[in-house]
N, C-alpha and C positions, 0 to 999 in steps of 0.2 A: 524372363530373367534379364536383368540389366547389369552391365559390367563396364569397366574402364580398362581397355587393353593397350599394351605397348604393341603397336603395329609397325613402327619404324623408330629405330634408336635416335634419341635426341629430339624427336617430334612429340607434340602433345599427345597424351593418352586419348584414345578414341572411345566414345560411348557407343556401346553395341547392345542392341536388344535382340534376343534370340530365345528359342524355346527353352524352358527350364529342363535340365536333364533329369532323368529318373534313375534311381539307383538299381543296380543289378548285383548279384552275388553278395559280397560282404560290404558293399558300398553303403555309406550313410550320407544323406543330403541334409545340409544345414541351411537355415535362413540366417544370414550373417547379421549379427547385432553389433559387432565391434571389430574393426580391422586396423591394427597399428601401422603407422607409416615409419619404415626403418631406413637408416642411411644406406644399407646394402642395396635397397631398391634403386638408389641413385646410380649405382654401378650398372645394374641391369638396364635401366633407362638410358644411360649414356652408351651402353653397348660394349664396354671394355673395363678391364682392371689394369691399373698401372703396375708394371713389373720393375721399373727403374731402367736407367740406361737407354731411354727412348723406346723400350719394348712394352707391348701391351698384350694382355690375354683377352681375346675377343669372345663374345657370347658363344658363337658356334664352336669355338675351340674348347669351351667348357661344357658343351652339350646343351646349351640353352637355346630354344627355338622360339621364333615369333610367328604369329601373334601370341601374346601371353598376358594373362591376368595376374598382376603382381599381388602382393599382400600375404605375408606369412605369419602374422600375429592375429589370430582369428578366434573369436568366440561366437557361437551361433546356437539357434534352437533347432533341434532335430525335427524335420518335417516329413521325412520318408526314409525307410530302410530297405535294403535288399533282403531277399529271402534267407541269406546265409549270415546276416549281420546279427549276432547274438549279444544279448546283454545291454542293448540300447533301446530306450523307449522314446516314442514320438512325444514331443513336448519338453524334453529335457534340454537344459541350457548347458553346453559343454565347450571346453577349450579344445581346439584342434592342434595336436602336435604336428608341426609342419615338416619335421626332419625325418623323412620316410625313405627307407631303403628297399631292397628287393625282398627282405623278410626271410630269406633262405640261406644266405651265406653265413660263414662262421661269425663275422662281425655282427650281423643282424641277430643271430640266434643268442648272442650274449647281451642283447639289449642296446647295442650301440649303432642303431640304424643311421645315426648322423654321420658315421664314418664309412658307410657302404660305398663301394666303388661304382655302383649303378644307382645313384640317387633319383628319387622322384619327388623331391621336396616341393611342398605346396608354395605357390607364388614364385618359384624359381625354375623348376623343371616340369611342373604341371600347374594348372590354373589355381590361383589363390583367391584371396578374400576382398579385393577391390570390386565387389559385386554384391548383388542381393542374395545370391546363393553360392554355396561351396560344396563340392563333392569330396568326401573323405573316403579313402579306399578301404579302411578296415577299422572296426571299433577299438582296436588296441591303441589307436592314436587319439582317442577321445578321453578327456579327463573331466571329472566333476570339479566345479570351481568353488564349491562350498559357499561361504558367506560373502564372497567377492561379487561385485557387479561385473557385467561383461566388459565395460570400459576399463575397470581396474585389472581384470584378469588378462585381457588380450595381450598387453606388452610382455607378460611373463613368458609367452610362447617363444620369443626370441630375445628381447632385451633382458628379461629376467633370467632365463635358463642359460644364456650366454655368460652373463655376469656370474651366476651361481657356479657354472662349470669351471670357469677360470679361477674363481676363488677357491674351489675345492682342490685345484692343482697346487695351490700354495702349500697345502699340507698342514700338519699340526702346529707349525711355527706361527700360524695366523693368530693364535691366542697369546703369543709371547712377544712378537715383534710387529712394528708398524708395516703396513702394506702401502706401497706407492701405486697410485692409479693415475695413468696418463689419459686424459680425455674426459671432460665433464659433460659429455652429451648424454642422451637418454640411457645408454648402457652404463656409462661411467657413474652417473648418479644412482642408477639401480645398484651398482656395485657397492657404493658407499653405504647404502641403507641395508643391503643384504649382509654385508660384512659384519655389521653390528648384530643383526639377528642371528648370525652364525657364531657369535661369541668372539669375534675378532677384537684385537687390542685397540688399534687406531688406524685411520687412513690419512695419508698425505696426498692431496690432489694436485695434479699438474695440468694446466690448460693455458692457452694463449689469450683466451677471451675473459676479461675481468668480470663480465656478467655471469658467465658460467662458473668462474672461480667462486663468486659470491654464492651462487646456488649450491655449490659443493659444500661450502662452510655451513650453510643453512641445513643441508642434508646430514651433517654430522662430521665432516672432515675436520681434523685438528689443525690443518694448515693447508694453504693453497698457494702454489708457486707458479709464476709465469714461465712457461716452457720456452719462451723466446728470450728470456733474460740471459745475458752473456755468461753469468755464473750460475745458471740453473742447476747444473750437476752439483756444484759445491753447496748450493742451498739444500738440495735433496740429501746430500751426505751429512750435512749439519743437522737437518731435521730428523734424520734416522740415527743420529748418534754414532756416526762413523761409516756409514754406507748401508744401502738398502739390502735387505735379505730377499725381498721379492718385489718385482715391478710388473704390474699388469698394464699392457699398452692397448687401450681400446681405440687408438688411432691407426697405428701400423704404417707410419710414413718413415722415410729414411731418417729424418731428423729425430722423430720420437724414439725409434728403436735405438739409435745411437745414444741418445740421452739416457735411455734405460740402461744400456751397457756401461756407459761412463759413470753411472750412479751406483753400480754394483761392484764396489771395491772390496767388500767383505768376501771371505772364502765360503763357498757352498751356496752362493746366491742364485737366484732364478729370475729370468725374464720370460714372461708369458705374453706372446703376441697374439692379439685377437682381431684388431682392426684391419680393414682392407683398403686403407687409403692408397697404399702402393709406394714402391720405391725399392731401393737396395742399400746394403751396407757392407762395409769391409771390417772384419774383426780379426785381430791378431790371434792366430791359432794357439800360441803358448798360453794365452789367458784361460783357455778351457781347462787344461790340467792345473795350471798354477793357481787359479782362483777356484778350481772345482766348480766352474760356472756352467749353468744350464740355460740354453735359449730354446724355448719350445713354443709350439702353436697350440691354440685351443679353438676348436670349432663348435660353436653353439653348445648343445647338451644332449645327453642320451635320454631314452625313455625312463629309466629309473631316476635320473636326475630331475626330469620334469615332475614326476610324482613326488619326489622329496621336496622340491621347491614349493609346490602347491600346498603340501602339508605344512611346511615351514611358515609360509605366508599366512595361512589360515590360523596358525597357532600364535604367531607373533605380531600379526597386523600387516596391513597393506603398506608397501614401501612408499614413503611420502615423496615420490617423484612427481614434478609438475606434469599434469595431463590436460590437454586441450582437445575437445571434440569438434569435429567438423563434419558436415554431411558428405555423403559419397560423391556428390557432384563437385566437391572442392578438391578432388584427388590431385588434379594438376597443380592447383595453387599450393596445396600442402607440400608437394614434392619440391616445387620451386622455392618455397620458404625454407625448407630443410636444406636444400642445396646452397642457399645463400647464407646459411648459418644463423637464421632468424629464430630458430626453434630452441627453446630451453625445455628440456624434458622430452615428452613424447606427444605426438599428435595421433589421435585415434579417429578414424572415419566411422560414422554410424549410419550404415545403409538402412537399417530398420528402426 
């Protein structure tokens, strides 16, 4: 087995060759065919998350330990199964849900393992798919990809289900009012295309990069606003005919969350923060009751949402988000390009 591991934060990933593990119990071993490169990998690679005010949440404080094989957007071929792994056949090509909990707590039992207090997420708290092989702990985390190719399906494990989970939180108003999306990266572009598939009315995209704004318009956004413009909030209010009802922030910086709140002048509006860029904000507390305002977080997606998403995509078609493939050996280069803002859409590593 060959993998690229984070052995030291901020240092290049190290290529490691070691014996291929063999599954026991309910484990399922996959030969990785596609592994998406996600911006949250940058935070793990750097070793911290910005909390604002000069504060940082470090890996160890979050429970992440090194060395670690990153990669949480994975599709692979089943090559071996443990004796207790039921319903999985060798040779099947499956998507691995990475958002894995203890499987026993109240949250896990209702299907929301992504919210478990003792997570075992692939590529975050346990080894992921920047490797030739990946061990999945239980068949319940494996999904048929239908008519999708491994490269098309892999980003759905995070980029797709994260966008889908956030859009679901908008609620029924998604069909009647425009949704504002901040951040036209891989998740944001996925959000534009999934929004349409979910029957949404329209999307207004906000991004500071003109290239990414253009990509959002090509993906179906009705307008694209420069988030750094001095009157960005006024532009959003005008584009939404008096103020946004819902803003999904796939960046999650101090500036973007503030912009989202400033754009939410209508009563009953909602800001959904997804991105992990980092920072802090100050919000006047009377706005919460006076505007009936909601600020909430959304963390990836649940097992039922993963199933719903795959069914939706197989029914409506693959989201036309730009995808670029690179060999596993390009893992370091792919991360550097993503960190430098050179990636439009998603990069997918192809170990096999």
